[in-house]
N, C-alpha and C positions, 0 to 999 in steps of 0.2 A: 175702256174708259174708266176716269174715276178724277182722283185727286193728287197733285203733288205737294207735298209742304216744301215751300222755297220762299227765301226772303220774307220769310214773317207771315207768308200767305199759303193759301189754301188754293192752288191754281187748278182750274178746271180743264181737262183735256178729254178728246176723243180720238181714237185712231181707227183707222180704214184700211184695209189692203194691204199690199206687201210691194217691196221693193226700197227703191232709195228714199229716204224721207223728204216730205215736203209738208210745211208747217204752214197753217193758213191764219191769219189773224184779220178778225173783223172789224167794223166800222163803229161809229161811235153811237151808243144806245144799243147794239147789238149781241149778237152773241154766234155760237158756232151754226146754229140754224141760219144765220145770213146765207152760208155756203151751200145750204142743201140744194140748188140746182146744178152745183159744180161736182161734189162729191162723187157722186157714181162714175163720171168720165173720166175723173184725175185717179178715183181710186183702183181702176183697172189697169194702171199702170205705175201706180206709184204707192207706198206707205203714206198715206196722207194723216197729219195729225192737226186736228182743228181744236183752236183756245179759246176760252173764257178769259178776257184779260181783267185786270183788276177792276171791280166794283160793277163788272158786267156778267150776265147771264147768270151761271152758278158759282163765278168766283164773288165770294163776298169782299167787301171794300174792307180796308186797314188804314190805321191812322197815320197816314202819309199822303202827301198831296198825289194828285193823277201828274206823272209827269213821262215823255217820250222815253228819255233815258232810263229812269227805274222800271218801265214796263219792259226795256229790252233787255235789260239785266235778270229780269224775271225770265224770259225766253231763252237766254244763254243759260240760266240756272236750271229751265227744264231740260234742254237738250243733254247736259250731265246728268240730269235725274233719269232720263231715259238712254243712258250709255251712247249718245249718238257724238260722234266725233264732228260731223259736219252735217248740215241739212241744206235744202233749197226752201228758201222764205216767199211767201206770197202775202202780202198784206193791203188791205183795202182802206182808203181813207187815213181815219185815225189808226187802224192798224197797219197802212202804210209807213205812217211816220214812225210806229214802232219798229216795222220790217227795218227801214231805213238805218234808225239810229243803231240796231243790233247789228248790222252791217258795218257801220262806221266805228262803234265800240269794240265788237267781236268780230273781226273780219275773217279770224281763221275759223269761225264756227260756221260761215256762209259759204256757200259753194256757188250757188245762182240766187239772183234778188229779182222777184217781180213785183212790181208796185202799180198798184191799178189806183186812179183818180186821187193820187197823190202828190202834192208841190215839194220842193225841196225848200221853200221859203214861206213863210207867213203872207207875204205878199202876192205870193202865187196866185193866191185865191179871188174871185173877180171882189171887188170893195164890198157890192153888196151883200156879198157871204161871209167876208169878214166881221161887217157891222154887225151882221143876226149871229154870229158865233159870240162876238163879244157881249151880246146881251141876254146870254144863255145863264139863267140862277134858277134857283128854286121854283120861284114863280111859274117861270116857264114849264119847267116839269110838272107843276099843278094842271097848269094848261092842256097838257099831253095825255093827262091821264084817259085810259078809254080809247088812244092810237093803238094800232098793232103792236107798235115796239113794247108800249106799256104792257098791254094783255100779256105778251110774252115773257116780261121780265117779272111781272107778278105771279106768272104760273112757275119760272123756275128758279128766281133768285132765291139764298137762302133767307134774307132778309127783303121781302117786297116792300118795306114801310122807307127803304133806303132810297127809293126812286128820286126823290127831290134832290137829295144829299147827292146823287150821281150829277143831276143836271148842275149841280151848284158846284161840284169839283172841275166839271168839265168845261165849264164857261170859264175857270179861273186859269184853266190849262191852256184855253183856246185864245185867251186874251193876252197871252205871252208871245212877244215878239220874238222870230228867230229866222237865221239865214245859214243852212248848211251848205251853202255853194261849193266852197272852199273844200269840202270833207268831201262831197260828194266828186269833185273833180278829183279824188285820190283815191277813188275805189277801184279795185282791180278785179273784182268778181264780176263776170257778166250778167247784165243789169236789163230785164225788160220794164218797158214804162207803157202802161195801159191807160188810154183815156175816152171818153166818149166824148162825140161831137159836139155833144151839148152839154159838156160837163159844167161844174162848179169853177173848173179851173180853164183860162182862158188856153185855145191853141198854143198862142206866142208863148207861154211857159211852158207848156210840153216841148216846144221847139227849144228853146232855151237850155230846159232839163236835160235832154237829149244831148246836147251841144255839150253841156257839162261832162258827160259820159264818151265824150268823142265821136258822137254821132251827127251825121250832116255835114261833115265840113269838106267831103270830096266824094267824086263818083267812086262808085264800088269796083269798078270793071265790068268788062264784059262776061266775065264767069262769076263776079259777086267775090271774088277773093280779098279784095281790097276793102270790104266793108268792114265796119267797128263789130267789137265784139256785143255791144248795147242793141236792143232793138226798140223799137216806137211802133205803139199800136193805135189806131184811134179809130173806134168802133163806131160805123153810121148808125142814126135813129136811135141813141141811148143817150141818159142823163146821168149825172152823179149817182142818182138814186136808183136807177134800175140796172146799172152796168153790169153787177155781180150775176144777174139773170141772163145777160147775153148769151145766146146759144153761140156764139164765136169764140167766149172768152176760153173757155178750156181747151179747144184746139189750137188756139193759138200760144196759150202756157204750154201745153205739151209740147208743141213743137218747139218752142224755145227751150224748153228744158232738155231735151233728148238730143239737138243737133249738137254738133261736133263744131266749135268755135272755129271760126277762120275758114269755114266752107258754107256755100249757100243753103238756106232751111229747105 
């Protein structure tokens, strides 16, 4: 574990296990610790590389906006730093947006893609969630002092005083409208979508996203050989905020990452 000096950023990463690399990208205001429930199971089968994105966790912010596209470039540069020609990516929420943009902008680097609680367009969130994200600013960050995410940030961040700044820059990112549907439809790598049944993203959007990847258009056949390369999982009894700790998540992810495309799981 340590820092990679890339794109003017000291990007923190941690590595566990051996085997084909799997890069984990956390959600907003989080860090690598967000994946603590998953890492032991994943690291039994894979080389797991967990990353703290710009301004999050142990990666200090730099003088540039938070953008999915630039953070995707950071991940591509990290793979080069680690001498990895390809890797599987798993991103959750904010990290899912970064993982998706990495797959769109650097498709040759991404073998398989797992997106957890991630929409493909900004309108994919429930309207009340969009409104709450748009309202995030420094004052929101001040009100969040003393919460578990803040206490972790205060413990690990190189500059704990940047907490309000992170909220301001995140709000600026989250107020930006986007629709990546056309680019999603052109993705060629096998992709798995995972949502909670009580997510911040309606199941109707999950179905729409899955459809863009070629899923849900036809019967798979009695032996499953006509099923698409994409996968869709909806985990029951979970929300956007606890899905990363779902016991079923690592099992579902490993099954997707290891199965041969074109055959039943």
